[in-house]
N, C-alpha and C positions, 0 to 999 in steps of 0.2 A: 628730520625724517630719516636720513641715511643711517642714523644710529639705531633705528628700529628694525632695519632689514634683518640683522641676525636673529632678533626675537621672533619676527614673523616667519623667517626661514625655518627656525627650529620648530615652531608650531606646525608648519606645513610638513616637515619631516615626521613629526609625531603622528599627524593625520595619515600620512603615507604608510607608516608602519602599521597603524591600526587597520587601515583599509586592506592592506596586503594580508595581514593575518586573518582577517575576516573572509577575504576572497579564497585563501588557501583552505580555510575551514569549510566553506560552502562547496568547494571543488572536490575535496578529498575525504570529507567525513559526512556521512548521511545524518539527517536529523535524528537527534537523540541517540546516536551511536557514540561509543567511547573509543579513544585511542590511548593506550597506556603510554605515559611519558616518564614519570618518576614513580615507580611502584610504591603504593601506600602514601604518596605525597600529592601527586598532581597527575591528572588525566586531561585530555582534550575531549570535550563533549559538545557536540553541536546543538545549540538551543536557539530557537527563534523567539526572542522576547519582544512581545508587543507592548510591554509596560515599561516601568522605570525600575529602580532598585528592588530586588526581590519580587519582581513581576507585579509590583503595585501599579495601580492605574492602568491595568491591562487593556482596557478598551479606549484608551485616550491617546492613541498614537499621534493624531494630528495636533492635539494640544501639546504633547510632549515635544514634537518636532518644532512647533512654533516657539515654545519656551526655550528650547536649546538654541534656536536661531537668534532670538531676541537677546538672550544672555551672551551669546558669542559676539554679537554686534556691540553690545555694551562693553564687553571686555576689550575688544579691538579699539573702540573709542577711548576707553580708559588708558590704554597703552599709548595711543597716538597723542592724546591731550595731556599726558603726564598726570593723571589723577593720582597715581602713586608715583612720586618723583624718583624714588630710589630704584635702581635697576633690579634689585632683588624682587621687589613687588611687581615690577613689570614682567619679569621672567615667570614668576608664579602665575600671574594672570594668563600668560601665553600657554602655559601647560594646561590650565583648567579649560581655556578656550579650545585648545586642540582636542581635548576629550569630548567636550560638548559638541564640537563640529563633527568629530568622527561618528558619534552616535546619531547626530542629526542627518548625516548623509544616508545612513542605513534607513532611518525612519522615513525620510523623504522619498527615497528611490525604491525601497522594498516593502515598506509598511511594517517592518520589525527591525530589531537590533540583533545582530549576530553575536552570540556569546559562545565562548568555547573553553575558558579556563576553569577547571573544576578542582577545588582543593579537596583532597580525600581524607585528611586527618581531622577534619571538623565538619560539622553540618553548616554549609554556607552556600550561597547562591552561585551559580555559574556566571562568570563575568568575562570582560574582554579588555584589551589594551586601553581603549578610550576610558573605560571605567577606572582603570588604574591611574590614568592622568588626572581625572576629576577628583578622585579620592585623595591621592597623594598631594595634588595641588591644593585642595581644600584644607588638608591638614597643615601644609606649609603656610598657607595664607592665614590660618588661625594662629599659628605660632608667630608669624610675622606681625600680625596685628596686636596680639597680646603682649609679646615680649620685645619687639623691635620697632614698632611703628613710630612711637614718639622720638626715639633716638635717630632712626634712619630717615624718616620723613622730615624731621626738624633740620638735620644737617644737609639734606638734599635741598631744602628751601633756601638755605643760606650758602649753599655750595661749599660747606665745610666738611664734607665727608672725606676721609682719607683716600678712598679709591677714586674720588672725583677730582682730587687736586691736580693730577696730571692733565685731565681734560680741560680744567679751568685755565691752567697756565698755558696749555697748547692753544686753546681758543683765543686767549687774550693776546698771544704773540702773533697769531696769523690772522 
């Protein structure tokens, strides 16, 4: 369990960053107002999103909150029970879990998700830091499963991973 503390601490820090950026947005930017950040590239625009990606499922806040919570619990259990044995898979799960919990907190306590990052050079939805965690974590998980799962999970099962050798020898000595 003590090996999992850094993973869960990182997830907690990602949630903290997400919640802090959302709090600053709600405090200093009015709903639907823009604050220029990188001209022509990025603005901060406060949007209250009651749905999921691209405002889909707009009237399903309770369902989306419960779904986020259930998925977060499953990811925490997966980390704790080593459903993915290799540390890379566990770290990726923690990043996705942090994003899901960040948006869950908003839905559960405010009834909407605070979005604020607006890309100006293309037509795209306004999003937040938690969304970045979910999307980048999901892409990383897809890459992990498609390209590395067999190699990394196989060596993790046999404790034959190069990065695991130090831990194995240290554990067997002590």
